[in-house]
N, C-alpha and C positions, 0 to 999 in steps of 0.2 A: 662418723662422716667426713669424709675428706673434701674439700673444697677446691675448684680449678678454677685455672683461667683460661679464657677461651682461646689464647695464645699457645695454649700446653694441647689441649683440645685436638687443635686445627692441626698440629703436628702429627697426628696419628692416624692417616689417611691411606694407608697400604693393606693387602691383601692379606700379611702376616701381622698385623699391628695397625687394628681399625677399632677407631671410636665414634659414637653419634652423641647427637643431644637430640633429647626428647622433652621440652617443658621444664629445661634449666636441670633435668635427669640426665646423666652421664652414663651411656653403654657400650662396655668392650664387648665387642661383639667376633674379638678375633678366634675365642675357641669355636666358637659356631664356624667363622669361615674356615677355619685349620680342618674341622670336622667332614666338611664339604668340598673337598677337593677332589678326591676321587667320585665326586657327581655333583658337579658343579653344572649351574645353567643360565638362563638369562636373566632373570627375578637378582641373581647373586650379582652380576654384571652391573646389573643396575643400582643395588645396594651398593657395590664397590666406589660409584662415580659421586657418592656421598659421604665420602670417609673426613671423618671429622670437621662435618657442618652439623646444622641446627636443621632438623628433618622437623620440627613442630608442628609445619602445616598441614604435615601426613595424618596429624594424631588429635584425638582430642583430649582433654586434659586428664582423663582420667589412664594415659596413655591408652587407651584402644584406639584402633587405624578410624579413620573415618570412611567412610561410605559415599556411594551415588548409586543412580540406579541404572543402568545399562538400559542404553538406548536400544538394542539389540533383544535383550531377552525380556527385558521389563524388571531384572532381578536387582538386588542390591551386590555391589562387588567393592572391595576395598580399593581406593583411591593409589595404593601404596603395597603392589602386589606382592616386592622381597619382604610384608610383614608374614608372610605366608611359610614362609623357609625356616625349618627346624634343622637342629644337629641330628645325627643319624645317633650318633651313641647316647646312651644314657648318662654318661658321666659330666658328659656337656650341656645339660640343659635341665631344668626342673618341668618333668613330664606336667602335660596339657597345659602349659604354658604359651603365651606368645612373645616374642623373645622383649618385646617393648613391658611386657609386665613382670619380667623374670626377676628377681633378685638377685640370682646367679653373674647376670651380668653386669648389675648395678654396682657401679664403681664409689661415686659420688655426685655431686650438685657443681653445676657453674655459679661462680659467688657472682655476687648482687652488686658487689661492687670494687674496683682495681684499685689498690691505693701503690705510691710509689712510697719508696725509705732509701735511704742512702746508709748503706754500711762502711764505715768508713775503720780501715786496719792500720791502729796507730805505730803499727812494728815496719810496715812497708809504707805507710804513706799513700798507701793507696783507696779511691772511693770506689764503691760499686753503688749504681743507685738500679734496684733492682723493682718490678712489679710483684705485687702480692696480692692475695686474696684479703679482702677486709674480715673474713671471720677465721683469718691465719691465727695462729698462736707464735708466742718467740721462738718455741721449739718448732713450730712447724719450717717458719720463717731461717733458724739457724741450722735443720737437717736440707733446706732446699741450696742454702749459702753454700754448706758444706758438699755438697755433690756438685755445683756449678762453679765453685771457686776456691775453695780451701777445703782437704781434707780435715784437717785440724784444727777447724774453726771452732769446735769447741771445745778446746782445750783453753781458747780465751777468754778471760772475762769480757761480758757482755755487759755495756753500761748505754745508756738513753739519754740523749737529750735532745729538747725541743727546743725550736724558734724562740728566743728570747729568754732561754733559761729556764723556765718555769718549769721544767717537771725532770732535774738531772738525777742522775743516783741508780739503784740496781734495778732490774727490770725481773719483771711477775712470770717465770717463762711458760707458765701455764694460762696466762692471758694473751688478749688481744692487745694490738698495737693501741686499739682505743680504752682497754683497758687499765693498760700501761700510762695511757693520758700522752700520745704520741697523735693526737689529733692535726688534721689540716686546719690552718688559721684562716679566720674567714678575712679576709684584708681586702684592699681598692688594690692594690698592687699583688704580682706573682710571686710567690717568698718559696725556699729551695724546700724540699718534703723535711720532715722530722728524720734524727738522723741517731743510728745506734754507733756505740764507739767499741771496738774491741781493742783489749788491751793483754799482751802476749804474759802466759806465765810460767812456760819454758817447759807444758806437763804436757806432754803428746800421749800420756795415757788415758787421759779424758778423751782425746777424741775417737 
């Protein structure tokens, strides 16, 4: 399962690119919204106003919608009417599932902790400070760095170096920062985040 930063989720707030968070679970509702373009209604307008946001307060911990008693009818009603909306096409949903409990839309979870890491390119002399998920492996960080900053970064040698030089050397790519010994130092002063150093290998076929 992939983990995401809140900064990533909040960018997906448009009609054609729409995510929400429910109890740290991230749902990509874009397929449902696109499937409803020809049958749009006020409930979907309301849903659209919550794009890229955390809507956990409308749901129980099992992702079922919270309800209240209607003062008019005396019957239960959902607090968040958009939960009643469904895709029209069968290929855009799981039958008989609310979208808040549909694995078809579930794409990952919100990270429990954000981390900062410095990526230092020794060839260009540039340093990038990235926010990453505590659960990200070095593979995940490498993929994100390639997408954002350098598409050939996979052809570099990736090496580690923490404050004080306590864990220099090769990185275990399938491990997290913590698993590689790149921890945040507990001190009374603010220290730079751990560093990953990139060394150019002149092999563009790897990226």
